[in-house]
N, C-alpha and C positions, 0 to 999 in steps of 0.2 A: 492432431485434431483436423478433421475435414470441415472446410467452411460450409459445405452443403448440409451437414448434419447438425441437429440441435445440440446445444451445450448441455451435457448431462449433469455434471457436478462441478462445483468450484471449491478449491481449498484455499484457506487464508492462513498464512503464517504470521503471527503477531496479533496479540490480543490487547494492544494499547488502544487509545482513543481512535486512531485512524483505522486500525484493523476491525474494531467493533463497529464503527460507523459503516464501513464497507460491507460487513456482514449483514447489518441491519437493513441496508438497501438491497443487496443482492438477493436476500431471502424472499423478496417480492416475486422473483421470477425463476429462481433456480435453487436446488438444495446446496447447502454450504457446510463444509467440514472445517472447523476452526481449531487451530492448534493453540492450546492454552496450557502453559507450563505451570502457572501458579495455581495450586490446589484450591485456595480460598476463592480465587476468581472463578475457577471452573464451577465450584459448588454454587456460587452466587448466580452465575449465568444459567446453570441448569434449573435453578429454582425460579428466577425472575425474568430470564430472557434479556434481550437487548432493548434498553429504554432510552428515551430522549427527554431532556427538560422541556423541549418545545413540542406541544401536541401537533403542531403543523408539520413537523418532520415526518416524512412518510416511510417510517420503518415498518417492516413486516411483523406480524404477530407470530410468525413461524419461528422456531428455534433451530439453531445450528446443531449439527452433530459435533460434539466436543471430544477431541483426543488430546493426550498429554505430551506428545512428542511428534516431531517430523517423521520419525521412523514409523509411527503408527499409520501414516498415510498409505503405506504399502499394502494394507489390507483392502484398499479400495481400488478397483480396476477401471472405474469409469470416471476418473477425475480428468476433465479436459483443460481446466485452467488452474494454475497455482499463483496466487498473489503473494508477493513478499511485502508485508506491511510493517516490517520492523524498522528500527533506526538503521541508518546506513552503516553505523559502526558494527552492526551484527552480520553484515554480508558474508564475511569469511566463515563464521560459525554456521550460519544457515545453509550456505552452499555446500559446505563439507558434509552435512547430514543429508541434504537433499540429493546430492549427486548420485548416491548409491541406490536411490529408490525411484527416481523420476522415470516415467515411461517415455519412450522415444518420441511419441507424437504429442505429448503434453506441452502446452504453452505456459511458460513462466513469465509473470508480469511484475516488474519492479514498481511498487506503489510507494515510492520513497523520494526524499529530497537528495540534492547533490548533482554535481556535474556528470559524474561517470558511473553512477550506480548500475545503470543498464549494461555498460561495457564491462564492469567488474563481474556482474552475474554471468554474462556470456563467457568470460574467460574462466571463471571458477567452475562453472557447470560444464564447460567444454561443449556448449550447445548454441545453436543459432536460433532455436525456438524461443526467443526472448523478446518480449515487448516492454516498452518503457512508458510511464505516464508522467505528466506534469499536472499537478493538482493545485487548484486555487481555492482551497477551503482549509480551515483550521478548527480543531475540536479539542476539548478536554473532558474528563469525567470526574465526578466527585467520589466520595467514599462509597456511595451506593452504585457506582458505575453508570450513573445517568449521564448521557452524553449531551454536551452543550456546544453548539456551533458558535465559535467566536466570530468567524467571517466566512462568507461564501461568495465567490465572484466567478461563476462559470462563464464560458465553458472551460472544461478541463480538456486535456489533450492526450492522445495516445499515438504511438508510432511503432513500426516494425523494422527489422534489420534488412529484410530482403523483399524484392518486388513480389515474389510469389506468395508472400505472407499477407499482402495488403488486403485481400478479400476477407481473410480470417480476422485481421485487425479491425476492419470496418464492422464486422459482426460483433466483436467484443465491444466496440464503441456504441453500437446500437443497443446491446444488452445493458450496458451501464446507463445509457440515457433512459431506457425504459424503466430502470430501477431508480430514477430520480437523481442520477449523477450525470448531468448533461456533459457529454464527451464528444469531441471531434477528432476524427482521424487525420493525421498529418503525414504526408509522404516523407517530409524532412522535418523531424522533430527537434533537431539541434537548436534552431533559433528560440523555440519555446523553452527548452531546457536552460538555455543561457539567460533568457529574460528573467525567469523565476529564480534561478540560482544567483544571479547578480544582485537581485533585490534582497534575497536572503543573506548573502554574504555582506551586504552593506548594513543591514539592520540587526541581525541576530547577535553577532558578537558584541556590538556596541551596547545593546540592551543587556546582554549577559554580564558585561563588565561593570555596568553602571546600575544594574538592578532597576531598569526603567522599562515601561511598556513602550511599544512602538510610537504610540501617540505622544507620550512624554518625550521620548528621544527626538522626535521630529519637531518639537516645540522648544527644545532647550539648545544649549550651545553644542550639543552632540550632533545637531543637524548638519553642521559643516563637515564633520568627520564622515557622516553617512554619505554626504554628497561626494567627498573625496574618494571614498571607497568605491562608490558607484562609477565615478568617472574613470578611475584606474582600471576597473574591470572592463568597462566599455572599450578602452584603448587596447587592452589585451585581446578582447573579442574581435575587434576590427582587424588587428594585426594577424589573427589566426584565421581570418576569412569567414567569420560567423556573420551571416547577413542580418544585422539588426537594423530596424527602421531608424532614419535620421532623427526622428522625434522621440526616440526611446528614452533618453535621459529625462526630459521634462515630463513625459507621460508617467515614468516610474516615480518621480518625485511627487507628482500630483496624486498618483494612486496611493503611495505610502502615506500621504497626508490624510487620506480618507480612512485609513485603518483604525480600528477601535482601540480602546484602552486595555490592551491585552499583552501578555508576555509571550514572546517567541519561545519555542520549545527549548532553545539553548539556555535560556534563563533558568528553566526548570532543571535542565541537566546539571548546571553548575550548582544550583541549590541542593539537588539530590546527590551531589558528588558522583554523577554518572558521566561516562565519556561523552564529549560533545562531538558534533559533526564538522568541526573546523577543518579536518583533513579533506572532507568531501566538498568543502565550500572554498574558503579563502586560500587554502594551501594549493588548490588546483590553479587558481589565478596566478599565484606566485610562480609556480613551476612553469606554466605556459608563458608567463611574462619573461622569465629567465631564458627560455628557449629562443625568444625573439629579441632579446637584449633590451627589454623594457623594465624600467624601475617600477617597483610596486611598494613604495615606502609605507603607505598607510596599511596595506595588507600585511606586510612583514611585521609591523609593530603589533597589529591586532593578533596575528597568529602566535607571536612570541608570548603575549600575555595570556591568551586562552590556553595554549599548550602548557604553560607553567601551572595554571590552575588544574588542568587535566592530570599532569604529573603528580601534583601534590595530593589530589584526590585518590589516585591509584596507590600512592605511597601510604596514605592513611589506611587503606583497606588491606 
């Protein structure tokens, strides 16, 4: 993709709440091809389009082109951007299919949670044309696929691997901002990746284990565990040379205190017996802590409990 040329088409892999919300916004400015594997969901979207609970959300009235598989994207020769908006647990499967059809100059963007999703995509696609985003909004949809925004705390952030990609990355940030996803380009995205991931690692598994919302968990005795997880993660980040602000701990606690009465996605994963993202969150902290000789007792305990649930859910299936 040449940064001087207009963005022609965008593909989105993932038709969950995040993927649909992204499509609803991007359709304001650019044609979107949406990969939807669920036939019932495809039929519904073709008939009703992408809708939001909140009439103030600025989704486009335009409809995406819907295809049923990643392989179907090869029929389009003018896709400039591909967003991966699946759970991070699907990175292997997605990249395996995408690797055989992606064009050399197409930019792939990880629109996902986790410490290393961008790095994993780079490795599995064997490509450096990979951007990564850090997102500060949460959504869910009901049985009618109407999207509800649980929280939104822009700006969001995007970064690229190489200096010569920065102008293109800025262009993508501008497109997202024009489409009502306020996005800032960062030359070094790692601090933002760590800030978001540390907060997710502190709250998501605690809520999943106790079936509480973030608001409930921050008001109950689980608050101390969340604080311990956050402090452990910050110690690992500092040892690894991640430049976090000195006030990050207190600002994170203050921010999490403002979050509404909603469940993190890991709670839904456990309830639906789906694989959780614990490997992309807390386990990364454990592994890096071990590298530097740091104990991560709270994270080790949390990971053991969540991975036991994951194992039991896989065994049931």
